[in-house]
N, C-alpha and C positions, 0 to 999 in steps of 0.2 A: 242092405244097401244104406249107406250113410246119407243123411240129409245134406243139402248143399253147404250149410254152415259148418257141420262137422267135417265135411270134405275140405273146406277152406282152412279150418284150424289145424287139421292133421298135417298140412304142408309146412308148418313152422317147427323149429326146434322145440324139444319137450318143455323147456323152462318157459318159453313164450306161450306154448299151448296152455299151460296152467293159468297164466294171466288172462288169455283170451276166453277160456272157459269161465274164469272168475267174473269178468265183466259181463259176459252173457248171462250168467246166473243172477248177478246183481240186477240187471235190467229186467229179466223174466219175473223176478219177485213182485214187481209192481204193475205188471201188464194185465189188462183185462184178458179173459180166457179166449176171446175171439181174435186176438192178435195173431198174426202169422209171421213166420220167418222166411226170408228168401235172400238171394244175392242180388243186389242192385248196385250199379256203379262199381262192380267188382268187389263189393264189401258186404259182410253180413248186415242185414237190414231187418228191422222190425216194422211191420206194416199193419195199419188200422185206419181205414178210410184215407189212405195215403201213407207215404213213408213217415215213420216216427223218428227213428234214430238209426244211424249206421255206426259201426266200429270197424277198425282195421288194424292189423299188425304191421308195424314198421321196424326198422333195425333197432331203434333204441326206445320206442314208445308205442303205446296204443293211441290211435287217433279216435276220438269220439266225436261224432258229427250229428248234433241235434238241430241243424239248420241255423240260420242267422237269428231267428227269433229266440231259440233256446240259448244261444251264446249271449245275446244282448241282455236278456232277462237275468242271467246268472253270472255275468262276467265279474261283478264285484265280489263274488265268492271264490274266484279262482286263485287268489293269493299269488304265489310265484309260478303258477302253471303257464306254459306257453299256450296262446290261443290266437285264433284268427277270426274272421267274420263268420265262418261256418263250423269251426271245430276247435277242440281243445286236446292237448297232449298229456297223456299220463305215462310218465317214465316207468320202465319196468322195475327199476330199483327202489321204488317207493310204493307204499300201499295204495290201492285204489280208493278214492274218496266215495265210499259206498253211499252215504246219505246224500251227497251232492248229485251223484249220478241218478239216484232214484228220484230226487226232487225234479231234476230236469226231465226225466222220462215222464213223470206224472204230469208235469206242465204240458209236454208235447201231446200226451194222450188227451188232455182236456181240450187242447187246440183242435185236434183232429176229430173229436167227437162233435164239436160245435157245427 
């Protein structure tokens, strides 16, 4: 049986599945071992003493949701990326900003450990 995030990803077209697996792997690389995965707010979610980050597939982009603190802290590094108070969009036709995603996740982990 697939875990809930695998179930979520498999419902997308194959080319989008590749990008969703990629962002999941980027996030996982910097997470502490005790972090868990679940579906929250109908999105793949990483949890450690509370929700860390969510991501979701949309028609033309992946939404990455580190909460308002994560957006505020890193918004100057988003360049031309579309973002809102709680999320940032990564278009499917561009490479994912691995280093930036990992910096945001590491920041959120430090917040949730405090």
